[in-house]
N, C-alpha and C positions, 0 to 999 in steps of 0.2 A: 111709338115711344115717346115720352115727354119728360122734361125735367121735373122734379118734385114741385107740385103746385103748392102755392101759399099766397096769402094776401100781402105778404112782406116781400117787395122786389128789391130790397137792399142787397148790396154786395156782400155785406157780412153775412146775411142769411143765405144767399146762394152758395157761398163757400162752406158755411156750416152744414147745410143740407147735404152737400156732395160728401163732406168729410164724414157725417154720420153714416153714409152709405158706403164707406170705405173706398171711395174713388176720388179722382181728381175732377174738377169743374172743366166742362168743355166750353170754349170761348171763340165762336166763329167770327170772322170779320167779314163785312160786306161793305161796299160802297153804295151810299144812298143814290138811287136813280139808275143803277147798272144791273143788268145790261140795258134794260128799258125802264122808263119811269113807270110804265104800267106794271112792271114786274114787282116793284118793291113791296107793296102790300102783301102780296102772296108769298114773296120770299121771306119776309119777316115772320109771317105766320108759319112758314115751313121750318124755320129755324127753331122757333119755340116748340112746335109740335114734335120735331125730331130729337128734342133732348138737349138743346143749347141751355147751359146754365146761366151764361152771361152773353149778350150780343154786343159786339163791338161794331157800331154804325159809323162809317166814314163820311164826313161831310166833304164833298168834292172841293178841291183846291187847285189852283193853277200852277203852283210851284211845289208839288209834294216832294221835297228833297230827301226825306227819310225813307221814301218808298222806291221800290224797284219798278222795273217796266211794266209789270202786270197791273199793279195797283195805280201807278201813274196813268196808264192808258184808261183804266176804269174811270179815274177822276175826270179825265178830258172828255171822254164819251158822255159822261153824266153832265158835265157842264155845258156841252153842246146841245143838250136836251133842255136846258134851262134849269138844272137843278142848282140850289143854292142853300144857304143856311135856313131860310125861312121855309122853304120847301121840305127840307129834311126834318125840321122841327114839327112840322105839320104832320108829316108821315108817322113821326114818333108818337105824337099825341094820338093819332088815330089807332096806332098799334097798341098803345097803352090802354085804350078803352077795351081791347080785346083780350090782352095777355098781361101777366104780371112778371114776365121774364126780365131780369135785370138788363139794363142797356148802358153802356159807356159810349159816349161820343168820341170819335177819334178825329182830331183836327189839328190845325196849326194857329198861330197866334194871328195872323193877318185877317182870316174871316172873323175871329172873334173881336179884334179891335174895330173892324168895319162895322159889325153888329153892334158894338158898344159892349164893354165888358160887363157892366152891371146888368144891362138888358140881356146879354147872353146867359148869365148866371141865373137870372129870373125866369127867363123864357125856356131854357134847357130844363130846368127843374119842373116848371109847370107843364111842359110837354111830357115829362116822365122819365128823364134821364136820372140815372143814379151816380154816375161819374163822368169824368172827362179825361182824355188823355192828349196832352199837348206835347208833341215831339220837341218843339223848339222854345220851351220854358223850363230850362234846367234850374235845379235848386240853387238859390242864391243870386240868380240873374236880376231879378227885380222884386225885392222883398215886399215893396208896397203892393204890387200887383198879386204876389203869391198870397199875401195876407187877405186880399179880397176873396181869392178862391177858398182859402182855408175857413174864412167865415161864412161860406155858402153851404147849402146842403148837399152840394156835389163833392164826391170824393175825387181828389186829383191824384190820378195814377202816375207814378214815377218810373222811369226807365233806368236799368243798370246794364251796362255792357261788360263783356269779358275783359275789356282792357280798363274798366274802372278800378282805380286805386282802392286799398282797403279803407283808408281814411275817408275817401269820397263815398264809398259804399255806405258807411256808418252815417254819414251826413245825409245822404239820400234816404236811407232806411228810416231815419228819425222824422223825416217830413212826409212819409208815404201814408197814404189813406186808401182804403179799398183793397188794394193788393199792390204787390211790388212786381213789375214787369221785367223779367230778365230776358235780355236780348241774347239769344243762345249763339250768336256769331257777330263778327264785326261786319260792317257794311250796311246795305239797305235791305228792305224786305224782299222776299222772294223764296220760292220753293228750292229745296236743295235735295241732294241725293243721300248724303250721310250726315248724321248729327254729330256735334262736337264730343270728343272724348272728354271724360272727366265731368260730365254734366251733373251727375248725382252729387259729387263732392262740392261743386259750385252752389248748387241749390242748398245744400246742407249749411254752407258757410253763410249764405244770405239769411236762412232761417235763424241763425245764431244772433243776428243783429236786427232782426225786425220783428214786430208783432203781428204784422198783416201776412196774409197768405202770399206765397210766391208762385206767379204763373210764368211759363216759358213760352216764347214765341219767336218769330222770324225763322223761316225755313222748314217748318213742319209741313210736309206735302203728302204724306200717306197715313192711312189708318195704323199701319205698323209703327211708324214713327211716332204717331200720337200716343200709342200705347207704351212705347219706350219712355217717353217724357212723362206720362201719366203715373208710371211707377216711381217717379222720384219727386215730381213737382205737385203743387197744389192746384194748379190750372193749366190747360194746354190751349194755346192760341193758334188757330189756323186761319191764314189770310190769303195769300196769293194763290194757294192751290185751289181754294174755294172760288176765288174770283175768276180764275181762269176756267174752272169747270162750269160756272155760270155763263161765261161768255161763249163757250163752245157748245154747251148742252142745255142751257136754260134752267129755269127754276126746278123742273122735274129732276134733272140730273144733279142739280145742286142738292135737293132734298135727299137723293139716294147717297150722295157723298157724305153728307152730315150725319145720316143714319148709320152708315159704316164707321164713321169717326167715333160716334157715340158708343157703338157696339164694341169697338176696340178699347176705348177708355174704360167702359164698364168691365171688360175682360181683364183689365190690368189691375185689378185690386191688390192693394199691398197686403203682404203677409201679416 
């Protein structure tokens, strides 16, 4: 099974294609270089082949404060193998030569600043990224820096949490490109047993104030949970559960898990 193929890897097209098929977009997260650097090429291929509509590719960072223990450990293990920004972008460029699946780079400001903001924007776009998610660049924190991202070809993905006030939600929604990432719970990333009640109403409230799709992540750990989210959101992000599956079972087990996620998402078509 694979996502709808197209010569257009943009996030807009990825969500539009999923919507045309009556389903949510599947967005798996993986950390570059994890579990082993030799796994990355095969892993990215597997995600594309098993139906990922968008891939979130994490750039390992030494202080990933928004992440829970599973993704933190994956970052530390990748760094220990020499993975950095340049290595990650090289892997992305190689992947882009083989597949058209949309890719969002997940990172923090420190690696971007070290690489150089303008160099990052140029190099990430040249490597084949469609967007970037920066957990520590909130709307309004640095208008000049945000303007540089806005002027680039990359979509800057914004985060909204359950605790975000309505006024702040409108401000974030107005600045969002690509899609709006709704954090389905407070705290850091990590798999959880139950999803937050009232999720459907919260997603609908976000749709009322934004023109971009709404994807839900943080804590989705099973195909059944992915299906539940897929019935109400435009996109389903699965990170820690996949990273843990890869750590314990390798690429083959990760492939099977993503296949099960895609089947669940496909089976959750909206009425």
